[in-house]
C-alpha positions in Angstrom: 0.0 0.0 0.0 2.8 2.4 0.9 4.6 1.7 -2.3 1.3 2.3 -4.3 0.9 5.6 -2.6 4.4 6.7 -3.3 3.9 5.8 -7.0 0.7 7.8 -7.1 2.3 10.8 -5.4 5.3 10.6 -7.7 3.2 10.6 -11.0 3.1 13.8 -12.8 2.8 17.4 -11.7 -0.2 16.7 -9.6 1.6 13.9 -7.9 4.4 16.3 -7.0 1.9 18.6 -5.3 0.4 15.7 -3.5 3.9 14.4 -2.4 4.8 17.9 -1.0 1.5 18.5 0.5 1.2 15.0 2.0 4.6 15.1 3.5 4.0 18.6 4.9 0.8 17.4 6.6 2.6 14.3 7.9 5.3 16.6 9.4 2.7 18.9 10.9 0.9 16.0 12.5 4.2 14.6 13.9 5.3 18.0 15.3 1.8 18.7 16.7 2.0 15.7 18.9 4.8 17.3 20.8 4.6 21.0 20.3 0.9 21.7 19.5 -0.6 22.3 16.1 0.0 26.1 15.8 3.7 25.7 16.4 3.8 22.7 14.1 2.2 24.6 11.2 4.5 27.6 11.7 7.6 25.4 11.9 6.7 23.4 8.7 6.0 26.6 6.8 9.4 28.1 7.8 11.1 24.9 6.6 9.0 25.2 3.4 10.2 28.8 2.9 13.8 27.7 3.3 13.5 24.9 0.7 11.7 27.3 -1.7 14.8 29.5 -1.6 16.8 26.5 -3.0 14.0 25.8 -5.5 13.8 29.3 -6.8 17.6 29.7 -7.0 17.9 26.4 -8.9 15.3 27.4 -11.4 17.0 30.8 -11.9 20.2 28.9 -12.9 18.2 26.7 -15.3 18.4 23.5 -13.2 15.5 21.1 -13.2 14.4 20.5 -9.6 11.8 18.5 -7.9 9.2 19.9 -5.3 10.2 19.9 -1.6 9.7 16.6 0.3 9.4 16.6 4.1 10.5 14.1 6.7 9.3 14.6 10.3 12.1 15.6 12.7 14.6 15.6 9.9 13.6 18.5 7.8 13.0 18.6 4.0 14.9 18.6 0.8 14.5 19.3 -2.9 15.8 16.9 -5.6 18.1 18.5 -8.1 17.4 16.6 -11.3 20.2 18.6 -13.0 23.4 18.9 -11.0 25.3 22.2 -10.8 28.0 22.6 -13.4 30.4 24.5 -11.2 31.0 25.4 -7.6 29.6 28.9 -8.0 26.2 27.6 -9.1 26.2 25.1 -6.2 27.0 28.0 -3.8 24.3 30.2 -5.3 21.6 27.5 -4.8 23.0 26.5 -1.4 23.0 30.1 0.0 19.5 30.9 -1.2 17.8 28.5 1.2 19.3 30.1 4.4 18.7 33.6 3.0 15.0 33.1 2.3 14.7 31.0 5.4 16.2 33.9 7.5 13.7 36.3 5.9 10.8 34.0 7.0 12.3 33.8 10.5 12.6 37.6 10.7 9.1 38.1 9.5 8.0 35.9 12.6 10.3 38.0 14.8 8.9 41.4 13.8 5.3 40.1 13.9 6.0 38.6 17.3 7.4 41.8 18.7 4.5 43.8 17.2 1.8 41.5 18.4 3.6 40.5 21.7 3.2 36.9 20.6 5.3 34.3 22.4 4.4 31.8 19.7 5.7 33.9 16.8 8.9 34.6 18.8 9.4 30.9 19.5 9.0 30.2 15.7 11.4 33.0 14.9 14.0 31.4 17.2 13.4 28.0 15.6 13.8 29.5 12.1 16.9 31.4 13.0 18.6 28.5 14.7 17.7 26.0 11.9 19.1 28.3 9.3 22.3 28.8 11.3 22.5 25.0 11.9 22.3 24.6 8.1 25.4 26.8 7.6 27.7 24.3 9.2 30.6 24.3 6.8 30.3 20.6 5.9 28.5 19.0 3.0 25.6 18.0 2.8 24.7 21.0 4.9 24.0 24.2 2.9 27.1 25.7 4.5 29.2 23.0 2.9 27.8 23.9 -0.6 28.6 27.6 0.0 32.1 27.1 1.4 33.0 24.7 -1.4 33.3 27.8 -3.7 36.3 28.8 -1.5 37.7 25.2 -1.0 36.3 21.8 0.0 39.2 21.8 2.5 37.0 24.1 4.7 34.7 21.1 5.2 37.2 19.8 7.7 36.3 22.7 9.9 32.7 21.4 10.1 33.8 18.2 11.7 34.6 19.6 15.2 31.5 21.8 15.0 29.3 18.8 14.4 31.1 16.8 17.1 30.7 19.7 19.5 27.0 20.0 18.9 26.6 16.3 19.5 28.4 16.5 22.8 26.3 19.4 23.9 23.0 17.9 22.7 23.1 14.3 21.5 20.6 13.8 18.7 19.8 11.1 16.0 19.7 13.7 13.4 23.3 14.7 14.1 24.3 11.1 13.8 22.5 10.8 10.5 24.2 13.9 9.2 27.6 12.7 10.4 27.1 9.5 8.5 26.1 11.4 5.3 29.1 13.7 5.8 31.7 10.9 5.9 32.3 10.6 2.1 32.6 14.5 2.0 35.1 14.5 4.7 37.2 12.0 2.9 36.8 14.0 -0.3 38.0 17.2 1.6 41.0 15.4 3.1 42.1 14.1 -0.3 41.2 17.2 -2.3 43.8 18.3 -4.8 43.2 21.8 -6.2 45.5 21.1 -9.1 43.6 18.2 -10.4 42.0 19.0 -13.8 38.5 18.0 -12.7 38.7 20.1 -9.6 40.1 23.1 -11.5 37.2 22.8 -13.9 34.5 22.6 -11.2 36.0 24.7 -8.4 37.9 27.2 -10.5 35.8 30.3 -9.9 36.8 33.9 -9.9 38.4 35.7 -6.9 35.4 38.1 -7.0 33.0 35.2 -6.5 35.1 33.7 -3.7 35.1 37.1 -1.9 31.4 37.7 -2.4 30.3 34.3 -1.2 32.9 34.3 1.6 31.5 37.7 3.0 27.9 36.6 2.5 28.5 33.4 4.3 30.3 34.9 7.3 27.9 37.8 7.5 24.8 35.6 7.4 26.2 33.1 10.0 27.2 36.0 12.3 23.8 37.7 12.0 22.0 34.4 12.7 24.2 33.6 15.6 23.6 37.1 17.2 19.8 37.0 16.5 19.4 33.4 17.7 21.0 34.3 21.0 19.1 37.5 21.3 15.7 35.9 20.7 16.5 32.9 22.9 17.2 35.4 25.7 14.1 37.3 25.0 11.9 34.1 25.2 13.6 33.0 28.4 13.3 36.4 30.1 10.6 36.7 32.8 7.6 38.8 32.0 7.9 42.3 33.4 
């Protein structure tokens, strides 16, 4: 039965809508069991906004891409049917998700401040933190896709970050991401910038390296500051 449903959901454009909508509803149901339906709806919508950033950016670069698919307590992803032809395109698509996701989180923040809504502030914090988490400089995180435009060697910096997060807050998701990252860590360790195939893919201009480097550091710093600020705001006692 499950295989039949997946086949139906995967068939045609209407099937794509059903797959996205169905997995969104499944995620909302799962999150609602622990956090309530209002928070669950908001969280799934914030994840959707993040994924649409990738989707729009991929389409702008002429890449065929599938609709977002959600997995409860893991997140969501979009399937790139056409792989990027160079590191700059991959960085462009990778950065777009956290950028649009941050905009969604900020919308919740300003609405929460304006309406004095603890729910919206809590959603704002979740969105800010999730987008910051996605900027870990290690593939398959978005941060890994962005920092690859500088050098895949930077992925090695993501290893202690991921390990530190696990020690602070052990989570099955971190274990899954660590397993997925193993081939990328090996690739980073063995990366030879002089290899012809690497020069062809990672040989981008200094201007692009500078632009993405500044954008990555700036966005990560902003999200870290805002996440801390909103977290303190939520935890502060009512006056």
